[in-house]
C-alpha positions in Angstrom: -0.9 -1.4 48.3 -1.7 -4.8 47.2 -1.3 -6.2 43.7 -5.0 -6.6 43.3 -5.6 -2.9 43.7 -3.0 -2.0 41.0 -4.4 -4.5 38.5 -6.6 -2.9 35.9 -10.1 -4.3 35.3 -10.6 -6.3 32.2 -12.3 -4.5 29.3 -16.0 -5.2 28.9 -17.0 -7.6 26.2 -19.5 -6.2 23.7 -22.2 -8.3 22.3 -23.7 -7.9 18.9 -27.4 -8.9 18.7 -29.5 -9.3 15.6 -32.7 -7.3 15.9 -35.2 -8.8 13.5 -37.6 -5.8 13.8 -34.9 -3.4 12.7 -34.0 -5.6 9.7 -37.6 -5.7 8.6 -37.9 -2.0 8.9 -34.7 -1.5 6.9 -36.0 -3.8 4.1 -39.3 -2.1 3.9 -37.5 1.2 3.8 -35.8 0.2 0.5 -39.2 -0.6 -1.0 -40.9 2.5 0.4 -38.3 4.8 -1.1 -39.0 3.4 -4.6 -35.4 2.3 -5.2 -36.3 -0.5 -7.7 -34.3 -0.7 -10.9 -34.4 -3.0 -13.8 -31.5 -4.2 -16.0 -30.5 -1.5 -18.4 -31.5 1.4 -16.1 -29.0 4.2 -15.7 -28.2 4.9 -12.1 -26.0 7.1 -10.0 -24.1 6.1 -6.8 -25.1 8.1 -3.7 -22.4 6.4 -1.6 -18.8 5.7 -2.2 -17.8 2.0 -2.4 -14.5 0.7 -1.1 -12.8 -2.6 -1.8 -13.3 -4.9 1.2 -10.8 -7.5 -0.2 -13.2 -9.2 -2.6 -12.4 -7.1 -5.7 -9.3 -8.5 -7.5 -6.3 -6.4 -8.4 -7.2 -3.5 -6.1 -5.9 -2.7 -2.7 -8.1 -3.2 0.4 -9.7 0.1 1.2 -9.2 1.5 -2.2 -12.3 3.4 -3.5 -13.9 1.6 -6.4 -16.9 3.9 -7.0 -17.1 7.6 -6.0 -20.2 9.5 -4.9 -22.1 10.6 -8.1 -20.5 8.1 -10.5 -23.0 7.0 -13.2 -23.5 3.3 -14.1 -25.8 0.8 -15.7 -27.7 -1.9 -13.9 -26.7 -5.3 -15.4 -28.6 -7.7 -13.1 -31.2 -7.6 -10.4 -31.4 -10.4 -7.9 -32.4 -11.2 -4.3 -30.6 -12.9 -1.5 -32.2 -13.6 1.9 -35.1 -11.2 1.2 -33.0 -8.2 0.1 -32.7 -6.9 -3.4 -29.2 -6.4 -4.9 -28.1 -4.9 -8.2 -25.0 -5.7 -10.2 -23.9 -2.3 -11.6 -21.3 -1.6 -14.2 -19.5 1.8 -13.9 -18.0 2.1 -17.4 -15.9 5.3 -16.7 -14.1 3.4 -13.9 -14.2 0.0 -15.6 -15.7 -1.5 -12.4 -18.6 -3.9 -11.8 -19.9 -3.9 -8.2 -22.9 -5.2 -6.3 -25.0 -2.5 -4.6 -28.3 -2.2 -2.8 -31.2 0.0 -3.9 -30.6 2.5 -1.1 -27.1 3.2 -2.4 -28.4 4.1 -5.9 -30.6 6.7 -7.5 -31.9 6.9 -11.0 -30.4 9.4 -13.4 -33.8 10.8 -14.2 -34.3 12.0 -10.6 
């Protein structure tokens, strides 16, 4: 057999494409579900939040906020058309930035 036959084929290169239509649908989903909060609102996390290396004095991958943790919205701001919330979780002594789809009000 020749060396060319024994050589393995190179792995396929994957491409990541931005689909503007999906992004618009995702943004409208946040507003359609009614996840709008104002500073001072009490909220509950519906997704766990892990440290991606930005949070100081914690290991990468360490869980900062568990599912169901209660917190208070401190700020509401937008960036590139998406709404973000700065949420303080007092029981965990943690302040994180979350999207509306990752939160639900305590009254619900």
